[in-house]
C-alpha positions as CSV (number, residue, x, y, z in Angstrom):
1,X,115.0,99.1,155.1
2,X,118.0,101.0,156.3
3,X,121.6,100.0,156.1
4,X,121.5,99.6,159.9
5,X,118.6,97.2,159.7
6,X,120.4,95.1,157.0
7,X,123.5,94.9,159.1
8,X,121.6,93.6,162.3
9,X,121.7,89.9,163.2
10,X,124.2,87.3,163.7
11,X,125.9,84.8,161.4
12,X,123.3,82.6,159.6
13,X,122.5,79.4,161.6
14,X,123.5,76.2,159.9
15,X,121.5,73.0,159.6
16,X,122.3,69.5,158.8
17,X,123.1,69.3,155.1
18,X,124.4,72.9,154.8
19,X,127.9,74.3,154.5
20,X,129.3,76.1,157.5
21,X,130.7,79.4,156.3
22,X,134.5,79.0,156.3
23,X,136.8,81.7,157.4
24,X,137.6,84.6,155.1
25,X,139.4,83.2,152.1
26,X,143.1,83.8,151.8
27,X,143.4,82.3,148.3
28,X,141.8,83.2,144.9
29,X,139.8,80.0,144.6
30,X,142.1,78.4,142.1
31,X,140.9,75.1,140.7
32,X,137.3,76.2,140.6
33,X,135.4,75.3,137.4
34,X,133.5,78.5,136.5
35,X,133.1,79.3,132.8
36,X,136.5,79.1,131.2
37,X,138.4,78.9,134.6
38,X,140.5,75.8,135.5
39,X,138.7,72.6,135.9
40,X,137.8,71.6,139.5
41,X,140.1,68.8,140.6
42,X,139.0,67.1,143.8
43,X,140.8,65.1,146.4
44,X,138.5,62.0,146.8
45,X,138.8,58.5,148.1
46,X,136.8,55.9,146.2
47,X,136.0,52.4,147.5
48,X,134.6,50.0,144.9
49,X,133.2,46.6,146.1
50,X,131.5,43.7,144.3
51,X,127.7,43.7,145.0
52,X,126.5,40.8,143.0
53,X,126.5,39.6,139.3
54,X,127.6,42.6,137.2
55,X,127.1,45.0,140.0
56,X,129.5,47.2,142.1
57,X,128.9,49.2,145.2
58,X,130.8,52.5,145.1
59,X,131.5,54.8,148.0
60,X,133.1,58.2,147.5
61,X,134.5,60.6,150.1
62,X,135.3,64.1,148.8
63,X,137.9,66.1,150.7
64,X,136.5,69.3,152.4
65,X,139.2,71.6,151.0
66,X,137.9,72.1,147.5
67,X,134.3,72.4,148.8
68,X,135.3,75.4,151.0
69,X,137.3,77.0,148.2
70,X,134.5,76.8,145.8
71,X,132.0,78.2,148.4
72,X,134.4,81.1,149.1
73,X,134.8,81.8,145.4
74,X,131.1,82.0,144.8
75,X,130.5,84.2,147.9
76,X,133.4,86.5,146.8
77,X,131.8,86.9,143.3
78,X,128.5,87.8,144.9
79,X,130.2,90.4,147.2
80,X,131.6,92.0,144.1
81,X,128.5,91.9,141.9
82,X,125.3,91.3,143.9
83,X,122.6,93.9,144.1
84,X,121.2,94.1,147.6
85,X,118.5,96.5,148.6
86,X,120.0,99.4,150.7
87,X,123.5,99.0,149.2
88,X,125.2,100.2,146.1
89,X,126.0,97.3,143.7
90,X,129.1,95.4,145.0
91,X,129.1,97.3,148.4
92,X,127.1,94.9,150.6
93,X,129.1,93.4,153.4
94,X,130.1,89.7,153.2
95,X,127.9,88.8,156.2
96,X,124.9,90.2,154.5
97,X,125.7,88.4,151.2
98,X,126.1,85.1,153.2
99,X,122.8,85.6,155.0
100,X,120.9,86.4,151.8
101,X,122.4,83.9,149.4
102,X,123.9,81.1,151.5
103,X,121.2,78.5,150.6
104,X,121.4,79.1,146.9
105,X,125.2,79.1,147.0
106,X,125.2,75.8,149.0
107,X,123.0,74.1,146.4
108,X,125.2,75.3,143.6
109,X,128.4,74.1,145.3
110,X,126.8,70.7,146.0
111,X,125.7,70.3,142.4
112,X,129.0,71.4,141.1
113,X,131.1,69.3,143.3
114,X,129.0,66.2,142.8
115,X,129.2,66.6,139.0
116,X,132.9,67.1,139.2
117,X,133.3,64.2,141.5
118,X,131.3,61.8,139.2
119,X,133.2,63.0,136.1
120,X,136.5,62.4,137.9
121,X,135.2,59.0,139.1
122,X,134.4,58.0,135.5
123,X,137.9,59.1,134.3
124,X,139.8,57.4,137.1
125,X,137.8,54.2,137.7
126,X,137.3,51.7,134.9
127,X,133.8,50.7,135.8
128,X,132.5,50.0,132.3
129,X,129.0,51.1,133.4
130,X,125.9,49.5,131.7
131,X,123.4,52.0,133.1
132,X,123.4,55.2,135.2
133,X,124.0,54.7,138.9
134,X,121.1,54.5,141.2
135,X,122.1,57.9,142.7
136,X,119.7,60.4,144.1
137,X,121.4,63.8,144.2
138,X,118.6,65.4,146.1
139,X,119.2,63.0,149.0
140,X,122.9,63.8,149.3
141,X,123.7,66.5,151.8
142,X,127.0,68.4,152.4
143,X,127.7,68.1,156.1
144,X,128.6,71.0,158.5
145,X,132.2,69.6,158.7
146,X,134.4,67.1,157.2
147,X,134.2,65.4,153.7
148,X,131.2,65.0,151.4
149,X,130.3,61.3,151.2
150,X,127.9,59.5,149.0
151,X,127.5,56.0,147.7
152,X,125.6,54.0,145.0
153,X,125.2,50.7,143.2
154,X,125.9,50.5,139.5
155,X,125.6,47.8,136.9
156,X,128.8,47.1,135.1
157,X,130.0,44.9,132.3
158,X,131.2,41.4,133.4
159,X,134.9,40.8,133.7
160,X,136.3,37.8,131.9
161,X,139.2,36.7,129.8
162,X,138.9,36.0,126.1
163,X,140.0,32.7,124.7
164,X,141.5,32.4,121.3
165,X,139.1,33.6,118.7
166,X,141.2,33.3,115.6
167,X,141.5,30.3,113.3
168,X,138.2,28.7,114.4
169,X,136.8,25.7,112.6
170,X,133.2,26.5,111.6
171,X,130.4,24.9,109.7
172,X,128.7,27.0,107.0
173,X,125.3,26.2,105.6
174,X,125.2,26.5,101.8
175,X,122.3,26.3,99.4
176,X,121.8,26.7,95.7
177,X,118.2,27.8,95.1
178,X,116.3,26.0,92.4
179,X,113.9,27.8,90.0
180,X,111.0,25.8,91.7
181,X,112.1,27.1,95.1
182,X,112.3,30.7,93.9
183,X,108.8,30.4,92.3
184,X,107.5,29.0,95.6
185,X,108.9,31.9,97.5
186,X,107.6,34.4,94.9
187,X,104.1,32.9,95.4
188,X,104.4,33.2,99.2
189,X,105.4,36.9,98.8
190,X,102.6,37.6,96.3
191,X,100.0,36.0,98.6
192,X,100.3,39.1,100.9
193,X,98.6,41.1,98.2
194,X,96.1,38.4,97.2
195,X,92.4,37.7,98.0
196,X,91.1,34.8,100.0
197,X,88.5,32.8,98.0
198,X,86.5,29.7,98.9
199,X,88.2,26.3,98.3
200,X,85.2,24.1,97.8
201,X,87.1,20.9,97.6
202,X,88.7,21.5,101.1
203,X,91.7,19.4,101.8
204,X,93.7,22.2,103.4
205,X,97.4,22.2,102.4
206,X,100.4,24.4,103.3
207,X,99.7,27.9,101.9
208,X,95.8,27.5,102.3
209,X,93.8,29.1,104.9
210,X,91.3,27.8,107.5
211,X,88.7,29.7,109.4
212,X,87.9,28.1,112.7
213,X,86.3,28.6,116.2
214,X,88.8,27.6,118.8
215,X,88.7,26.4,122.4
216,X,92.0,26.2,124.4
217,X,92.4,23.7,127.2
218,X,94.8,22.4,129.7
219,X,93.6,19.0,130.6
220,X,89.9,19.5,131.4
221,X,90.3,23.2,132.2
222,X,89.1,25.6,129.6
223,X,91.4,28.6,129.1
224,X,89.8,30.6,126.3
225,X,87.6,30.8,123.3
226,X,87.7,32.7,119.9
227,X,85.4,32.9,117.0
228,X,86.2,32.6,113.4
229,X,90.0,33.0,113.6
230,X,91.8,32.9,110.3
231,X,95.0,30.7,110.0
232,X,97.4,30.3,107.2
233,X,98.5,26.7,107.1
234,X,102.2,26.6,107.8
235,X,104.8,24.6,109.5
236,X,104.3,26.7,112.6
237,X,101.7,29.3,113.7
238,X,102.5,32.1,116.1
239,X,99.7,33.1,118.3
240,X,100.0,36.4,120.2
241,X,100.9,34.4,123.3
242,X,102.2,31.1,122.1
243,X,103.5,29.0,119.2
244,X,101.9,25.9,117.6
245,X,105.1,24.1,116.4
246,X,103.5,21.4,114.4
247,X,100.5,23.3,113.0
248,X,100.7,22.1,109.4
249,X,101.3,18.5,110.5
250,X,98.2,18.7,112.8
251,X,95.9,20.5,110.3
252,X,96.8,19.3,106.7
253,X,93.9,17.7,104.9
254,X,91.3,19.3,107.0
255,X,87.8,20.1,105.6
256,X,84.9,22.3,106.8
257,X,83.1,20.5,109.7
258,X,86.3,18.8,110.9
259,X,87.8,19.2,114.3
260,X,91.5,19.2,114.8
261,X,93.6,19.5,118.0
262,X,96.8,21.6,117.9
263,X,99.5,21.7,120.5
264,X,100.6,25.3,121.6
265,X,103.5,26.2,123.9
266,X,102.6,29.3,125.8
267,X,105.0,32.2,126.1
268,X,106.0,34.5,128.9
269,X,103.3,37.0,127.7
270,X,100.5,34.9,129.4
271,X,99.1,36.8,132.4
272,X,98.8,33.7,134.6
273,X,102.2,32.8,135.8
274,X,101.4,29.2,136.3
275,X,100.6,28.8,132.5
276,X,103.9,30.2,131.2
277,X,105.9,27.7,129.2
278,X,103.0,25.2,129.5
279,X,101.9,23.1,126.5
280,X,98.1,23.5,126.0
281,X,95.7,21.9,123.5
282,X,93.6,24.0,121.1
283,X,90.6,22.4,119.5
284,X,89.8,23.9,116.1
285,X,86.2,23.7,114.9
286,X,86.8,24.3,111.2
287,X,84.2,26.4,109.5
288,X,85.7,27.0,106.1
289,X,88.8,26.3,104.0
290,X,90.0,29.0,101.6
291,X,92.9,29.5,99.2
292,X,94.7,32.6,98.0
293,X,94.0,34.2,94.6
294,X,97.1,35.9,93.6
295,X,97.2,39.5,92.1
296,X,97.6,40.1,88.5
297,X,101.2,41.1,87.7
298,X,100.3,44.4,86.0
299,X,102.8,47.1,85.3
300,X,101.5,49.3,88.1
301,X,101.6,46.4,90.6
302,X,105.1,45.4,89.7
303,X,106.2,49.0,90.5
304,X,105.5,48.3,94.2
305,X,108.5,46.0,94.1
306,X,110.6,48.4,92.2
307,X,110.6,46.2,89.0
308,X,109.1,46.5,85.6
309,X,108.4,42.9,84.5
310,X,107.9,39.4,85.9
311,X,111.5,38.4,85.1
312,X,112.9,41.2,87.2
313,X,110.5,40.3,90.0
314,X,111.8,36.7,90.0
315,X,115.4,37.9,90.2
316,X,114.5,40.3,93.0
317,X,112.9,37.3,94.9
318,X,116.0,35.3,94.3
319,X,118.2,38.1,95.7
320,X,116.0,38.2,98.8
321,X,116.4,34.5,99.3
322,X,120.2,34.8,99.0
323,X,120.1,37.7,101.5
324,X,118.2,35.4,103.9
325,X,120.8,32.8,103.3
326,X,123.6,35.2,104.3
327,X,121.5,36.1,107.4
328,X,121.3,32.3,108.2
329,X,125.1,31.8,107.6
330,X,125.8,34.7,110.0
331,X,123.5,33.3,112.6
332,X,125.2,29.9,112.3
333,X,128.6,31.6,112.6
334,X,127.5,33.7,115.5
335,X,126.2,30.7,117.4
336,X,129.3,28.7,116.8
337,X,131.6,31.5,117.8
338,X,129.6,32.1,121.0
339,X,129.5,28.4,121.8
340,X,133.3,28.3,121.3
341,X,133.9,31.0,123.8
342,X,131.3,29.7,126.2
343,X,134.1,29.0,128.7
344,X,134.6,32.7,129.0
345,X,130.9,33.4,129.3
346,X,130.1,31.4,132.4
347,X,129.2,34.5,134.5
348,X,125.7,35.3,135.8
349,X,123.6,38.2,134.6
350,X,121.1,39.8,137.0
351,X,117.5,39.3,136.1
352,X,116.5,42.9,136.3
353,X,119.2,43.7,133.7
354,X,117.9,40.9,131.5
355,X,114.4,42.2,131.7
356,X,115.4,45.7,130.8
357,X,117.6,44.6,127.9
358,X,115.0,42.1,126.5
359,X,113.2,44.8,124.5
360,X,116.5,46.0,123.1
361,X,117.7,42.5,122.2
362,X,114.4,41.9,120.3
363,X,114.8,45.2,118.5
364,X,118.2,44.3,117.3
365,X,117.0,41.0,116.0
366,X,114.2,42.8,114.2
367,X,116.8,45.2,112.7
368,X,118.8,42.2,111.5
369,X,115.8,40.7,109.9
370,X,114.9,44.0,108.1
371,X,118.5,44.2,106.9
372,X,118.1,40.7,105.5
373,X,115.0,41.9,103.5
374,X,112.4,39.9,105.4
375,X,108.8,41.0,105.1
376,X,106.8,42.5,108.0
377,X,104.8,39.3,108.3
378,X,107.9,37.1,108.5
379,X,109.5,39.5,111.0
380,X,106.3,39.5,113.1
381,X,106.1,35.7,113.1
382,X,109.7,35.2,114.0
383,X,109.6,37.8,116.7
384,X,106.8,35.9,118.4
385,X,108.9,32.8,118.3
386,X,111.8,34.7,119.9
387,X,109.5,36.0,122.6
388,X,108.8,32.4,123.7
389,X,111.8,32.3,125.9
390,X,112.7,36.1,125.9
391,X,114.9,36.1,129.0
392,X,116.9,33.1,127.9
393,X,117.3,34.6,124.4
394,X,118.3,37.9,126.0
395,X,120.9,36.3,128.3
396,X,122.5,34.6,125.4
397,X,122.4,37.7,123.3
398,X,123.9,39.9,126.1
399,X,126.7,37.6,126.7
400,X,127.4,37.5,122.9
401,X,127.3,41.3,122.9
402,X,129.8,41.6,125.8
403,X,132.3,39.2,124.2
404,X,132.1,40.9,120.8
405,X,132.4,44.3,122.3
406,X,135.5,43.2,124.2
407,X,137.1,41.8,121.0
408,X,136.2,45.1,119.3
409,X,138.2,46.9,122.0
410,X,141.2,44.5,121.8
411,X,141.3,44.8,118.1
412,X,140.5,48.4,118.0
413,X,137.4,47.9,115.7
414,X,135.1,50.9,115.5
415,X,132.2,52.1,113.6
416,X,132.1,55.4,111.6
417,X,129.3,57.8,110.7
418,X,129.8,57.0,107.1
419,X,129.3,53.3,107.8
420,X,126.0,54.1,109.7
421,X,124.8,56.2,106.8
422,X,125.6,53.4,104.2
423,X,123.6,51.1,106.4
424,X,120.6,53.5,106.4
425,X,120.9,53.9,102.6
426,X,121.0,50.1,102.1
427,X,118.0,49.6,104.3
428,X,116.1,52.3,102.4
429,X,116.9,50.6,99.1
430,X,115.7,47.2,100.3
431,X,112.5,48.7,101.6
432,X,112.0,50.8,98.5
433,X,111.7,54.0,100.7
434,X,113.5,57.2,100.8
435,X,116.7,57.5,103.0
436,X,115.2,60.4,104.8
437,X,112.0,58.5,105.7
438,X,113.9,55.4,106.9
439,X,116.4,57.5,109.0
440,X,113.4,59.4,110.5
441,X,111.8,56.1,111.4
442,X,115.0,54.7,113.0
443,X,115.3,58.0,115.1
444,X,111.7,57.8,116.1
445,X,112.1,54.2,117.2
446,X,115.4,54.9,118.9
447,X,117.0,52.3,116.7
448,X,120.0,54.2,115.4
449,X,122.0,53.1,118.4
450,X,121.0,49.5,117.9
451,X,122.1,49.9,114.2
452,X,125.5,51.1,115.3
453,X,125.9,48.1,117.7
454,X,124.9,45.7,114.8
455,X,127.4,47.2,112.5
456,X,130.3,47.0,115.0
457,X,129.4,43.4,116.0
458,X,129.2,42.5,112.3
459,X,132.7,43.9,111.8
460,X,133.9,41.9,114.7
461,X,132.3,38.7,113.3
462,X,133.8,39.5,109.9
463,X,137.2,39.8,111.6
464,X,136.8,36.5,113.4
465,X,135.3,34.7,110.3
466,X,138.1,36.0,108.0
467,X,140.5,33.9,110.0
468,X,138.2,30.9,110.3
469,X,138.3,27.5,108.5
470,X,135.0,26.4,107.0
471,X,133.2,23.1,106.3
472,X,130.3,23.6,104.0
473,X,127.1,21.7,105.0
474,X,123.7,21.6,103.3
475,X,121.2,24.1,104.6
476,X,118.2,22.4,106.3
477,X,114.8,23.5,105.0
478,X,113.6,26.5,106.9
479,X,110.3,26.0,108.7
480,X,107.6,28.4,107.8
481,X,106.0,30.6,110.5
482,X,102.6,32.2,110.1
483,X,101.2,34.8,112.6
484,X,97.6,34.8,113.7
485,X,95.7,37.6,115.4
486,X,94.4,35.4,118.1
487,X,95.4,34.5,121.7
488,X,95.7,30.9,122.9
489,X,94.7,31.9,126.4
490,X,92.1,34.5,127.4
491,X,93.0,37.5,129.5
492,X,95.1,40.6,129.4
493,X,98.6,39.8,128.0
494,X,101.6,41.1,129.9
495,X,104.9,42.5,128.6
496,X,107.5,39.8,129.3
497,X,110.2,42.5,129.4
498,X,108.5,44.5,132.1
499,X,109.6,44.4,135.7
500,X,107.3,42.5,138.1
501,X,104.8,44.7,139.9
502,X,106.3,43.6,143.3
503,X,109.7,44.7,142.3
504,X,108.4,48.0,141.0
505,X,106.6,48.6,144.3
506,X,109.8,47.9,146.2
507,X,111.7,50.4,144.1
508,X,109.0,53.0,144.8
509,X,109.1,52.3,148.5
510,X,112.9,52.7,148.5
511,X,112.5,56.1,146.8
């Protein structure tokens, strides 16, 4: 190709969504953010409107001036440096550079302007975003003339006024654990390492196990069957998709050959929408009654608990019970504080936000229970109970989170890296694992951010509770919950925190 060939042709044609090449620049492109150059500052008009609960609609109009400056600067740089066949480096005419590189430069300009615009928007507008905006940069086009305009919806934190949160009058559950109660808890913990053996005399009691075939029904309609499910007799039993709230009451004294009917409240995990929240009956055809033979407290076995003798094990169990009591006290305090400020939490939360946050809320509760030293079995059972009304629980938890975060901002309460590290170390000690292993697990499960949130909310609660006045009340006996690896209703379970299929399809159609 000759120089003459390269110089032939008119100015490049412009299409919708492209930048019309401006006149030859008369400035040096100041304000352009390239490398270490001055930050790009845009003239833009922002309009923010309410778009529903915790949602804003944002419309942005970016003045044309800086777009043209940035385009000119990039073209000028290419004129100086670009290598074009048929020309010495830096000697190609501007028109040739424009024709050859216009599309690439236009995309670069759009991306840089859009990024600068969003950063400037974040600095100038106090949106308190909960999630990234539903913005599709590929669908935004720079017009031939006039300003660059784009708009999006974004979820934001609710706006509310805080009532007085100092000097609250709160009730605090207290309990002095007797030796008998500590021994009972120790037996419960040791049962996880025991062996099931027949109980010939039957007469199932709390702590025993029953093996049963089951049939679940709603009226005369059969919903599911299971063979030889194993249940630990406890106050409550958590199925994968429901909770039997009076299990011990309805099964105590059972013998092989007996039939017992147990009431189960189904969770949102049930596939059939019409069954969610329904109370169904499960008929247990009891095949066997068993009891737990506990392990021998050998030196090697005791080492699994980080102790050397039975006395140290008993003290460790007492410490775990006291940690659980602190957890219950904090839950009581949290509920009372939240109820006190309920007048400031009468705002709605969008359902799609609740569904996305439900998993995070459950993860935070699991983290709290781990911090309290609860076993995996206890955490599993309690988690299933929490999942019964996951959206309601999440709504309450989110409102609590927003209120506590706002108090943290007002009182300038923050969390440090050292505090996070101390939490990881304490968790590792409680679980008798290395700090490195626990940290790796938290990172793998994306739980470090949840841990930071828990720490700062705990500091806020401590701040509130330090100013509170307390009335000590007896702690009510805690109901036991035993998990069972069986479903109350047949069929594939759903994730109650997942978006409905219809909503997902609508989102796909929009995009």
